[in-house]
N, C-alpha and C positions, 0 to 999 in steps of 0.2 A: 503494499500500499504506499502510495506517495503522500507526502506531506503537502496540504494544500496552502500552507502558510508560505508566502514568498520569502526568498532569503534576503539577507540583509542587502546583499549585492544588487538583487532584482529590484528592491525597494529604493536603493539609491538611483539606479538606472531610471526608474519611473520618476523619481523626484527631479532628477535633472531635466526630463522632459516637461514635467508639469512646472518647474520653476520657469523654464523658457515661455510656457502658455501664460503663466502669471505675469511675467514681464511684458509680454505683448498686450495683454489686458490692461496693465497698469499704464502702458504708453497710450493706448486708446482712451483710457479715463482722463489721462493728464491733457491730452490734446483736446478732448471734448470740453474739459473744464477751462482750459486756456481760452477757447473759442467762446464759451459762455461768459467768461470774466470780460473779454473785451475782443469782439470779432477780429479774426487775423492775428491775435496775439500767438506767439511761438510757444510750444511747450516749455522749452528751456527758459524763457522769460517768465513763465508762470511759475516754474519751480523756484527761480530766484526770488520772486515775490513771496511765495509760501514759506521760504526760508527766512525772509525778512520778518514777516509777520510772528513766525514762531520764536524768533531770537532777538527781536528789535529792543533797542538800536543795535546794529550789527555791522562791523567792518566788512568791506569787500573781501579781504583775504580770509575772513572766517567763512564767508558765503562759499568762496571757491573751495576752501577745505571741505565743508560739508556736503557741497554738491558734486565734487570731483571735476569741477568745470576749471578750465584755465582762468587766471586772474584777468587777463585782458578781455577775454569773452565775458567775464562777469561785469567788467566795468562798462562794456557796451550794452549790456541788458539793463545795467543800473542807469545809463543815459536814457535809454529808451522809456524806461518806468518813469524817471523823473520828468522827462518831456511830455509825457502823457498824464501827469499829475497824479500818479499812484504812490510815489515815494518822495520823501524830503531826506535831506541830509544836514548834519550838524557836526561842527568840530568835536573830535573825541576828547573827553575830559583829561584823559592822561597824556594825550599827545596831539595837539591842535592841529598838526600837519595831516593827520589821519581824519577821514571822514566816517561817521556811523549813519546808517540808514535806518529809516522807520517808514512805515506805510502810513498813508494818509487815511483819515476816517473813512472816506469813500471806498478806498481799496480794501480796508478791513471789513467793511459792511458787504461788499460784493462777495469777498472771499468766504465769509461766514454764511452767506446764502448758498454758495456753491458746495461748500462742504456740507452743510444740511442736506441738500439734495443728494450728494453723493453718499452720505450715511444712510438716507432713506433706501437708495438703490441697493446698497450693501445689506442693509437689514431685510428688504425683499428677497435677495439672493439667499439669505440664511434662514428664511422663515421656517423651513422644514427641520432645522437643527434644533436641538435642546439648547437651552441657556448654558448648561455645563459644557456641551461640545463647542460653542461659540467661544466661551471664555477659554477653554483649553486650547483650541485652534489658535487664538490671539495669542495665548502665552508661547506657544511651540513656535508660531511664526517669528515672534519676537527673539526668542532664544536662538533660533536658526539665523535670523539677519545678524544677531550679535556675533554668532560664531563664524559665519561667512565673511563678515566685515574684518576680522582680525587675520584671515588667511593671506 
């Protein structure tokens, strides 16, 4: 009799494929959210803005580190966001030569509405799951992301 339980190696192979699917889904969600935030906004610009909202006030170098984007690319995105009126900058308290960026109230309100809609869509996708399964999945995904990040 064969064991129906997949081996660890089979599970890791499946995980590799499913992470790829998850990444593609995440890219579609970010692109949709970027366009909902401001029609024509590029997904990378949206990711920079999300980072600012989460960490504000934040220096461009910290945005680059967190997003994995090149510093000059982040600077271009910040310029676009500032020109559109979605972010403001101020001199850093500890070093006046460095600018720290914050989102405008309008940008924060738009982002809050988009995140709320995204949470509703995720909630609908998980409707058939038990609360315990949703909590456990979130914990496992967070742990997995933490471990993969340090590789």
